[in-house]
N, C-alpha and C positions, 0 to 999 in steps of 0.2 A: 754332779759331774766331776770326774777326777781332774787333777791338775793338767795331765797330758791330753785329755780329751778335748778337742776343739768344740765350741758351740756350733750348732748347725742352723743354717737358714735355707728355706726354700723360697726362691723367687719365681713368681708366676708371671711370665711374659718375657720373651727374648728380644724385645725391641731395644732401642737405645737406652731407655730407662732401666730395663732389666740387666743389660750387659754393664752399664755404668755401676749399678748396685753390686754386681758380681765383683767388679774390680775393687770397689770401696770396701766391701765386707771381707774379701780375701785379705786386703791390706790390713784390716782391723783384726785379723787372726781367726776369722770364721771359716768353717767349711760351708760351701755353697753348692746348691743344686738349682739349675734353671729349667723350669718346665715351659715349653713352647709348643702350641698346638700345630703350627705350620711345620712343613718339612724344612730341612736345612737348606735345600737348593732354592726353595721359594723365598727364604729370608736372606740368605747370604749371596745368592747368585743372581739376584735381580739387577739388571742394568738400568732399570727405570727408577721410579720413585721421584722424590721432589728435592728441591734445594732447601737449605736452611742457613741461618746466620748464627755463628758462634760469638758470644760476647767475650771480652778479655778474661773474665774469671773462669768461664767454661773452658776456654782454650788452655788456661793454666792447669786446671784440674785434669783434663784429658791428657795433657803432656806428662803430668805427674804419674798417671796410670800407665802410660805407654813407655815411660822411661827414656824415650828417644824423641826429643822435641821436634826434630826435623821431619818425622813421619807425618805429623799433623800439618806442618808448614807446607810440605811437598804435595799434599793432597787437597789443599784449599787455596783460595785466592783472597786477597785483601778486600774488605769493604770499608773504605776510609771516608767515603762521602755519602751522606744521607740527603738525597735530592728529591724534593717534592715539586712536580711541575704540572701546570694545567695544560690540557689539550682542548682546543676548539674543534669540535667534531665536524663543523661545516668547512672551516677554512683549513683544517688539518695543520695547524701550527701549535707550537708549545712555548710556554714561558715559565720562568722560575717563580715558585711561590715561597719556598723556604729551603735553605741549604745549610748543612752542618758538615764541616770538613774534619771532624775529630771523632769519627765513629769507632774506629779500632776493632771492628768485627772482622770475621773471616767467613767466606762463603764455602759451604761444603755440600756435596750431594749426600742425601740420607744414607744411601747404600755404601758410599765410601767411608763415612764416619763409622757406621755400624761395623763394617769389615775391619777397620783399624782396631776398634775396641774388642771385637770378637776374636780376631786372630791371635791376640796376645793373652788369651785366657786358656786354661787347660780344656781341651775339647771334651774330656770325659765328664765335665760338670753339666753339660747340656743334654737334656732329654727332649730331643726333637720329636714332633708328631705325638706329643702327650697333651691331652686335653684335661685341664683342671676340672674336677667334678665338685669336690666339697672338702671341708675341713672340720675338725672337731678339736676344741681346746680342752686340755685336762683340767680337773677340778682345782688343782693348785696353781693353774695358769702358767706352769713352767714348761709345758710342751704342747705341741700341736701336731695332729695327724692329718696328713693331706692325702686325699684320694685323687687319682688321675687315670684316664683311660688311654691305653696305647692304641692309636687310631688304626694302625695297620692290622692289629690282631684282635681288637676289642677287649684285650686283657685289662683288668683293673689292678692297679698297683697302689700300694700304700707307703708313704714316707713319713717317718717321725722326725720332728725338728723342734728347735727352741723358738724359732721365729718364722713367721710367714710374711713375705714382702709381696704386696699386690702391685705389680708393675703391668697390670693387664689393661691399660688404656682407658680412654674416656667412657667406654661402655662396660667398665669393670664389673664382673659378676661377684667379686669379693666385696666390693663396696656395696653392691645391691643387697648382700646378706645382712649388712648392718643398717642399711638405709633403704628398706623395701619400697618406699614411696618416692625415692629420688628420681628426678627426671631431668634430662638435659634441656637446655633452653635454646630454641632455634633462633639464629641471629637475624633472620629476614633475608638472607642472601646465600648464594652458593659461590663456588670458585672453580672456574676452568683452570686447569694446571697442565703444564707440559715442560719437558726438557728437550731442547733441540740439540742434537749431536751434529756439529758441523765439521767433524774430522775430514780433512782432505778437501774441504770446500771453502777455504779462507778467501778465495778470490771470486766466489759466486756472487751473483747480484744480490741475493738475500743478505749475505754476511757483510759485504762492502756497504750495502745500503743501511743496515742496522748500526754499523760502526760509525757511519756518517751522521745518522740521526741521533745516536746515543754515544758521543765520542769518548765518554769516560768509562765505558764498559771495561771490566777488569779491575776496577777499584770503587765503582759507584753502585749504590743501592738506589735504583730509580723507582719512584712512585709517580705514575701518571694519573691525574685526577680529571675526570670528565664530569658531565652532568649526572649526578646520582650514581656514579660508578667509579671504580679506580682499578688500576693494574699495577703490577710489580715486575721489574725486569732486572736481572743481574747475571754476570758471567760466572761460570764454575770452571774448575780445573779441567784439563783435557778437552778443550774446545767444545764446551757445552753452554747453552744459554737457558736459564730458568725463568719462566714467565708464569704469571698468575693474573686472571681477570675475574674480578668480583662482580656478580650480577644479582640485583635485587629480584627476589621471586618468592612465591608462597612455599611453605614447607612441603616437601615431596613425601610420597609414601615410600619409605625405605625398608629394606630387609632389616630385621631386628638387630643383626650383629654387625652392621656396617654404616659408616657415614659417607662412604664413597659409592658412586654409581657407575656401573659399566655403561658406556655410551655407544650408540649405533652410529654408523657412518652418516646417516641422515641428520642426527643431532649435531655431529661435528660440522657438517656442511652448513647447517643453519647458524651455528656459532660463528663460522667464518663470515657468513653474509652479514650478521649483526656487527661483527668486529669492523667490517669495512665502513659502517656508518659512524663508528665512534673513534677509532684510533688512526694514527698516521699509517700510511701504506707500508712503511718499512717494518713496523711492528706486526701488522697483519700478515706480511710475508713470512715472518718467523713462525707465527701461529699456524699458518697453512702448511709449512714444511715439517712441522713437528709430528713425529709418529706417535700414535696412541695417547693423545691428550685424555685427561680424565676429569671427572667432576666430583668435587668435594662439597658436601653440604656443611655449612659452618655452624657449629654448636659451641656453647660453653655451659657453665652452670654458676649459680650463685655460690659464693664461697661456703665451704663446709664448716661446721662448728668444731669438728674434730677429725683427725686423720690417723688415729690409732685406737685400737680396742684390745685390751689384754696384750697378747703377743702377736697381734696382726697389725701391720702398718701399711698405709697407702703411700705410693710415690708416683711421680710423673703425672700423666693425664688422668690416672685413676684418682689422684688426690685433688687435682685442680684442672678440670677440662677448661681450655681457654681458646679464644679466637686467635688467629695467627698475627694480628696486627702489630704487636710489640716484639715480634721475633722471640717469644718467650718459651714456647713449649719445650724445645730441646734443652735450652739453657736452664729452665726450671728443673727439668728431670735430672740433669747432670749435677746441679747444686743440691737437690734432694738427696741423691745418692751419696755425695761427699759428706754432707752434714750428718746423715744417718750413720755412716761409717765412723765419723769422728765421735759422735755421741756414744756409740757402742764401745769404742776404744776407751773413752773417758770413764764410763760407768761399769764396763765389764758385763758379761752375760748374766752374772748373778744379780745385777741391778737393772734388769731389762726394762722394767716399768719406768724407772728414772730416766734411762737413756731415751726411750720413746717419747716420754713427756717433754724432755728438753728438745728433741728433734721437732716435735709439734710446736713448741713455744718459739723456736727460731724461725721455722718455715711458714707457719700458718698466717701470721700477720703480713708477711711479705707477699706471698703468692695471692692472698685475698685481694690486696690492693692492686697487684699487677693484672690479675684477671679482669677486674672491673675497669681498669684503665685501658686495657686492650679492647674491651667491649666498647668503651666510649670512642676510642680512636677509629674503630671500624664503622661506628654509626656516623661519625663526622665525615669520614672519607666516602661513605656511601650516600651522603646527603639525607640521612634518616633523622627522624624526630629525636630531639633531646629536650628535657623540660627547661633547661637553663640557657638555651641559645637557639638562634634561628638555624634552620638546616643549612649546611655549608654549601656554598656555590663558588667554585673556583674562579668564575668570571668576575664576581663582585667582592671577593674576600679581602678583608683588610690585612695589613701586615701582622696585626695582633692575632687575627683568626688563624693565619698561616703558621704561626709559631706552635699552635696546638698540634700540628701535623708531625712534629719531629720526634724521633725515637728517644732523644735525651730527656724528654719529659716523663718517661716511665718512672714510677716510684721505685726507689732503691736502685736506680740505674747503675750507679758505680759502687754499690754497697758490697762489702765483703764481711760475712758473719765472723764475729770474734773467734768462734771455735776453729775457724780455718786459718787464723793468723799464724 
C-alpha cells in the first residue's frame, strides 16, 4: 500500500453498529464502504422502531463523531432516575423496590440516533439494497474480497478491502462462517414493544393519566415488576412514550432471519386483555393507543471465545448478542466501534493483526461479563429459576434482593477503556 493510499474497510450492516464503525474508521484514516441489504427508505425513513438508553460514554463518543454536541442533546431526553417498582395486579397499586437518582443516561428513539449518525457521513459510502453473499481472504491475509448482490438487479459485485467488519446483527452470517455450530440461546420470554406518539394529545385522558401514575416521565426509567413479568416505560423526545412488556413463553417458530414477529390484530387484542389483568389502567391505556406494537423474541448467546479471524472482525450484536436488560446493546456497539477505530489508529493498517488482537483483548472480557449479567437481570425480573437464589417475587422481596435490580450493578458500568482516555 502506497503512503497516500488509504486502507479500506467494508462494513456489512448499516444499523447503528455499522454507522458508528463508519464514523470511527473514517476518523482513523480509513476508506469505508457500508453494505446494507435493506433500502435507504426502510432504514432511515422509519418513524417506528424502539427506544434505547445511551450511557455517558456512548453519549461522549457519539458527540465526538457528530462534532456538534447539541445535536444529540436536542434529540434525546435525560434518564437520571432508575426506578424499579412493584405492581399488585389485583389491587392495581405500585410501590418502590429500588431507586437510583444518579443514572446519567439519555433516552433516544433508534431511528433518531441512526439518522443523526447517518446524516453526517458521506452518502456515497453506503451501498443500500446490497445483500452480502460471501468473502474470501488472500493467502497473505492482507486483503479480503467481498461479494454482494444488488437486490434490484440481481447483479453480483465484488469489492476488495483490507478489513471486513461484521456489523450484521445477532443473526450474523459472517460469524456463522467461522462458527457453523453457533446457536442463539432463547431467554424463555418475548417482549411486546411499542412507541406511543402523543403529539397534539397532551391533554388527552391517556396522557394526563399516565403522567399522574408515572409523575417522573421525562427523566425516569421506570421498571414495573409483577408476578413473573416486568415492563419498562420512559419518555422520548418529541412527545413519545416507549414501553416494553416481557412475557414468559415457549420459544416460537420464527423465520430464519428475524427475531421479530409480525402480529395480527387478534394477537394485539389478546395482549391488551392480558395487560388489563396485570398492569395499572393508565399503562394499559398507553398500550391500547399505541399504533403497530410489535413482538420481539429475546435471545442472547454464551460469550464467544474470539471476535476476529485474520482480517475479519465482529462488532455489535454480531460479536455479543445480548438481552436488553442492562441497556447494553447500542452502548456496546458504539464502544466496539470506538475501540476498533483507536486500535487501528494506534497500530496502522500494516499491523492489522495486532490492532484486531488489542481490540479483542479490550472488548471481549467486558462484553462477556455484561451479556451474562444482563441475562441474570432478565431472569430475576421475570421470576425465572437461577441456581443461586429463589425466584424473585416483588411482593416478598427483601431490600437486598431489590438492590440486584439496579442498572448500576452492571459490570464495568462506569468503565472507560484506557485507549479512549
